[in-house]
C-alpha positions in Angstrom: -113.8 -176.6 -103.8 -110.4 -177.9 -102.7 -108.0 -175.8 -100.8 -104.5 -175.3 -102.2 -103.2 -177.7 -99.6 -105.7 -180.4 -100.7 -104.8 -179.8 -104.3 -101.1 -180.2 -103.5 -101.7 -183.4 -101.6 -103.8 -184.9 -104.4 -101.1 -183.9 -107.0 -98.3 -185.5 -104.8 -100.3 -188.8 -104.6 -100.8 -188.8 -108.4 -97.2 -187.9 -109.2 -95.7 -190.5 -106.8 -97.4 -193.3 -108.9 -96.4 -191.8 -112.3 -92.8 -191.1 -111.1 -92.4 -194.7 -109.8 -93.4 -196.3 -113.0 -91.4 -193.9 -115.2 -88.2 -194.1 -113.0 -88.1 -197.9 -113.4 -88.6 -197.7 -117.2 -86.2 -194.8 -117.6 -83.4 -196.1 -115.4 -81.0 -196.2 -118.4 -81.7 -192.5 -119.3 -79.3 -190.5 -117.2 -80.1 -186.8 -116.8 -77.1 -184.8 -118.1 -75.8 -181.4 -117.1 -76.8 -179.1 -120.0 -74.1 -177.1 -121.7 -75.8 -173.9 -120.6 -75.3 -174.9 -117.0 -71.8 -176.1 -117.6 -70.9 -172.6 -118.6 -71.9 -171.4 -115.2 -69.4 -173.7 -113.4 -65.8 -172.9 -112.8 -63.3 -174.1 -110.1 -64.8 -173.4 -106.7 -68.4 -173.1 -107.8 -70.6 -174.8 -105.1 -73.3 -177.1 -106.6 -75.8 -178.4 -104.1 -77.1 -181.7 -105.2 -79.0 -184.5 -103.4 -79.0 -188.3 -103.1 -82.2 -189.5 -104.7 -84.8 -191.5 -102.9 -88.3 -192.9 -103.7 -87.9 -192.8 -107.5 -86.6 -189.2 -107.7 -84.7 -188.3 -110.8 -81.0 -188.8 -110.1 -78.8 -185.7 -110.3 -75.7 -187.9 -109.8 -74.4 -187.6 -113.4 -75.0 -183.8 -113.3 -73.1 -183.5 -110.0 -70.2 -185.7 -111.3 -69.9 -183.5 -114.4 -69.9 -180.4 -112.2 -67.1 -182.0 -110.1 -65.1 -182.6 -113.3 -65.4 -178.9 -114.1 -64.0 -178.0 -110.6 -67.2 -177.5 -108.6 -67.5 -178.4 -105.0 -70.5 -180.6 -104.2 -72.8 -180.1 -101.2 -75.8 -182.0 -100.0 -78.7 -180.9 -97.9 -78.5 -181.4 -94.2 -81.7 -181.4 -92.2 -81.5 -181.3 -88.4 -85.2 -180.6 -87.5 -88.1 -178.9 -89.2 -87.5 -175.8 -87.0 -83.9 -175.5 -88.2 -83.3 -174.2 -91.7 -81.7 -176.8 -94.1 -78.0 -176.3 -94.6 -75.8 -177.5 -97.4 -72.7 -179.5 -96.3 -69.7 -180.5 -98.3 -69.8 -184.0 -99.8 -68.0 -186.1 -102.4 -68.4 -189.7 -103.5 -67.1 -192.1 -100.8 -67.9 -189.8 -97.9 -69.9 -191.2 -95.0 -73.5 -190.3 -94.7 -76.1 -190.5 -92.0 -79.9 -190.9 -92.3 -82.1 -188.2 -91.0 -85.7 -188.3 -89.5 -87.1 -188.3 -93.1 -85.1 -191.4 -94.1 -82.9 -189.1 -96.3 -79.1 -189.8 -96.6 -77.1 -186.7 -95.8 -73.6 -185.7 -94.9 -72.3 -186.2 -91.4 -73.1 -183.2 -89.2 -69.4 -182.2 -88.9 -68.9 -181.7 -92.7 -68.0 -178.2 -93.9 -71.0 -175.9 -94.5 -71.1 -174.3 -97.9 -73.2 -171.6 -99.6 -74.4 -172.9 -102.9 -74.2 -171.1 -106.2 -76.4 -173.7 -107.9 -79.1 -175.8 -106.2 -80.1 -179.0 -107.9 -83.6 -179.6 -106.5 -85.8 -182.7 -106.3 -89.5 -182.2 -107.0 -92.8 -184.0 -107.4 -94.2 -181.8 -110.2 -93.4 -178.7 -112.2 -95.2 -176.4 -114.7 -94.4 -174.0 -117.6 -94.1 -171.1 -115.1 -91.4 -173.2 -113.3 -93.4 -173.6 -110.2 -92.3 -176.6 -108.2 -94.3 -179.0 -106.0 -92.1 -180.5 -103.4 -92.8 -183.0 -100.6 -94.6 -180.3 -98.6 -92.2 -179.6 -95.8 -90.9 -176.3 -97.2 -87.2 -176.9 -96.7 -86.2 -176.0 -100.3 -88.5 -172.9 -100.4 -86.8 -171.6 -97.2 -83.3 -172.5 -98.6 -84.2 -170.6 -101.9 -85.1 -167.5 -99.9 -82.0 -167.8 -97.7 -79.6 -168.3 -100.7 -81.4 -165.8 -103.0 -78.5 -165.5 -105.5 -78.3 -169.2 -106.1 -79.5 -170.6 -109.4 -82.5 -173.0 -108.7 -82.5 -176.0 -111.0 -85.2 -178.6 -110.6 -84.3 -182.2 -111.6 -87.2 -184.3 -112.7 -88.5 -186.8 -115.2 -90.4 -185.3 -118.1 -93.6 -187.0 -117.0 -93.6 -184.8 -113.9 -94.6 -181.7 -115.9 -98.2 -180.7 -115.2 -100.5 -177.9 -116.6 -100.3 -175.9 -113.3 -98.8 -176.5 -109.9 -101.0 -175.1 -107.0 -99.0 -172.2 -105.5 -99.0 -170.7 -102.1 -97.5 -167.2 -101.3 -94.3 -168.8 -99.9 -93.6 -171.1 -102.8 -90.4 -170.0 -104.6 -90.2 -170.6 -108.4 -87.3 -172.3 -110.1 -84.9 -170.8 -112.7 -85.0 -174.0 -114.8 -85.8 -177.7 -114.8 -83.6 -180.4 -116.3 -85.2 -183.7 -117.4 -84.0 -186.7 -119.5 -85.3 -184.6 -122.5 -83.2 -181.5 -121.7 -83.4 -178.1 -120.1 -86.7 -176.1 -119.6 -86.2 -172.4 -118.8 -88.1 -169.2 -119.4 -85.0 -167.1 -119.8 -81.3 -167.6 -120.5 -79.3 -168.9 -117.6 
């Protein structure tokens, strides 16, 4: 019998292949900011987004619509695995740097912001809104730290699975947005 860790690793490997093929085929299907989320954004709302890598679903159109509604955009900033992830102010055209995980992030001197909404990359999600990430725990720790923030997964529809293996520290999402729309268990 596999451990939860082994199940997660196997699911990550499977989903990387599925996501790669689908992302290439779906590159002309932007993921839009659902009306239900637009209603949660007003001038000054902080939306944490991310710059996609390795065939992740692109939250760029969602972040751009949030900016049009007056939101400030922040991106994750990772210093080391021992230091909690922070969210730093960013807008298109700002310089970025590349961290130890080959992820583009704002420069270290950008303003730190507390997110109201966190747009989150993922490897897989299920009906219970459990999320499988890359396995480093940065987002789970950020969810715990910013407990009032709305947690929105951004994914391709093919990333939905029957059940995500869950550890005690895994934090569920409030909703997932795909190219097919919004998945949530309760009104946002």
